[in-house]
PLY file of the C-alpha trace (Angstrom):
ply
format ascii 1.0
element vertex 119
property float x
property float y
property float z
element edge 118
property int vertex1
property int vertex2
end_header
-60.69 205.18 254.50
-62.39 205.65 258.08
-65.44 207.48 259.44
-65.37 209.62 262.88
-68.68 210.33 264.21
-69.53 212.32 267.44
-71.14 214.78 269.04
-74.18 212.58 270.69
-74.62 212.63 274.06
-77.88 213.14 276.25
-80.51 216.22 275.84
-83.71 216.93 277.36
-86.80 217.28 274.99
-86.81 220.11 273.27
-83.07 220.63 273.37
-80.84 220.24 270.35
-77.77 218.88 269.68
-75.28 218.79 266.40
-73.44 215.65 265.13
-70.52 215.55 263.07
-68.98 212.85 260.79
-65.53 213.31 259.20
-63.95 210.84 256.76
-60.06 210.43 256.48
-57.57 208.84 254.69
-57.04 208.30 251.04
-60.24 210.42 248.90
-60.80 211.63 245.74
-64.54 212.37 246.16
-67.66 211.88 248.22
-70.63 211.99 246.17
-73.28 211.14 249.02
-73.13 211.40 252.81
-76.32 210.41 254.88
-77.15 210.17 258.66
-79.07 207.02 259.89
-80.19 205.53 263.17
-81.10 202.87 265.19
-83.10 203.03 268.13
-83.33 200.05 270.34
-85.20 196.97 269.36
-85.97 198.48 265.96
-84.29 198.68 262.17
-81.38 201.05 261.07
-83.04 203.91 259.02
-82.04 206.43 257.02
-82.67 209.97 258.46
-81.29 212.16 256.23
-78.85 212.28 253.19
-76.53 215.08 250.72
-75.55 214.13 247.46
-74.18 217.48 245.98
-75.97 220.23 247.37
-79.49 217.77 247.37
-80.85 217.33 250.76
-83.45 214.23 251.89
-85.40 213.74 254.96
-86.58 210.97 256.74
-90.76 212.53 257.29
-90.35 212.04 261.23
-87.40 214.37 261.30
-88.21 217.20 258.22
-88.21 220.57 259.97
-86.00 219.74 263.24
-83.11 218.54 261.79
-80.54 219.94 259.10
-78.19 218.18 257.40
-75.20 219.75 255.62
-71.76 219.11 254.72
-68.48 220.87 254.07
-66.03 219.77 251.47
-62.96 220.84 252.37
-63.05 219.19 255.68
-64.64 215.71 253.85
-67.34 216.45 257.01
-70.74 216.18 257.40
-72.88 217.37 260.04
-76.19 216.93 261.46
-77.98 220.04 263.32
-80.93 218.11 265.32
-83.37 220.53 266.99
-86.45 219.93 269.11
-85.57 216.67 269.93
-88.05 214.10 271.28
-87.72 211.35 273.38
-88.06 208.64 270.05
-85.13 210.46 268.50
-83.49 208.50 271.07
-80.83 206.15 269.22
-77.34 205.27 267.67
-76.58 207.58 264.78
-74.71 206.33 262.25
-72.90 208.13 259.32
-72.56 206.80 255.97
-71.00 207.92 253.30
-69.96 206.77 249.27
-66.71 207.57 248.69
-64.14 207.21 245.29
-60.88 206.67 246.35
-59.19 206.94 242.99
-60.49 208.81 239.85
-62.50 206.51 237.65
-62.71 203.56 240.17
-65.62 202.41 241.50
-67.38 203.83 244.69
-67.38 202.17 248.25
-69.29 202.61 251.17
-68.39 203.30 254.39
-70.01 203.29 257.74
-69.09 205.58 260.94
-68.98 203.85 264.19
-72.00 205.39 265.52
-72.98 207.81 268.33
-75.82 207.91 270.95
-78.35 210.51 271.46
-80.56 209.89 274.22
-83.75 212.33 274.73
-85.02 212.54 278.09
-85.69 214.60 280.95
0 1
1 2
2 3
3 4
4 5
5 6
6 7
7 8
8 9
9 10
10 11
11 12
12 13
13 14
14 15
15 16
16 17
17 18
18 19
19 20
20 21
21 22
22 23
23 24
24 25
25 26
26 27
27 28
28 29
29 30
30 31
31 32
32 33
33 34
34 35
35 36
36 37
37 38
38 39
39 40
40 41
41 42
42 43
43 44
44 45
45 46
46 47
47 48
48 49
49 50
50 51
51 52
52 53
53 54
54 55
55 56
56 57
57 58
58 59
59 60
60 61
61 62
62 63
63 64
64 65
65 66
66 67
67 68
68 69
69 70
70 71
71 72
72 73
73 74
74 75
75 76
76 77
77 78
78 79
79 80
80 81
81 82
82 83
83 84
84 85
85 86
86 87
87 88
88 89
89 90
90 91
91 92
92 93
93 94
94 95
95 96
96 97
97 98
98 99
99 100
100 101
101 102
102 103
103 104
104 105
105 106
106 107
107 108
108 109
109 110
110 111
111 112
112 113
113 114
114 115
115 116
116 117
117 118
C-alpha cells in the first residue's frame, strides 16, 4: 500500500491550493484519512481529518481549509483557501488502512508535499 500526495507549490497570501492524496495497492477499507503538516523548526501537527463523514480541523485552519474524500478513488483532498504565510509547511497525508476484512488496520504516511505561501 502506498499514499501518493500531490498539489503543493508556491502561492501568494490569500491564494488557494488543493492537495490530493491517493492510496493504492491492496485495500479493503480506509476508515480514517487525515492531513498533517510540519513547518521548519516545528513539530508535525494535525491539520484536518475525516472519519467516515465526520471531519475535524485544527483551530488555525477552521473556515479556510476543507477536507474531503472520494471513496471510489481512495483519495483524500485538502482544499486550502485564504492561505497565510504561517501555513507554509510540508503537508503529509495519513491513512488508517485495512488490507483484508477482519484484519487489524495499519497506518500509512504519504511522502509529503511542500506548500509555500509567500509574496
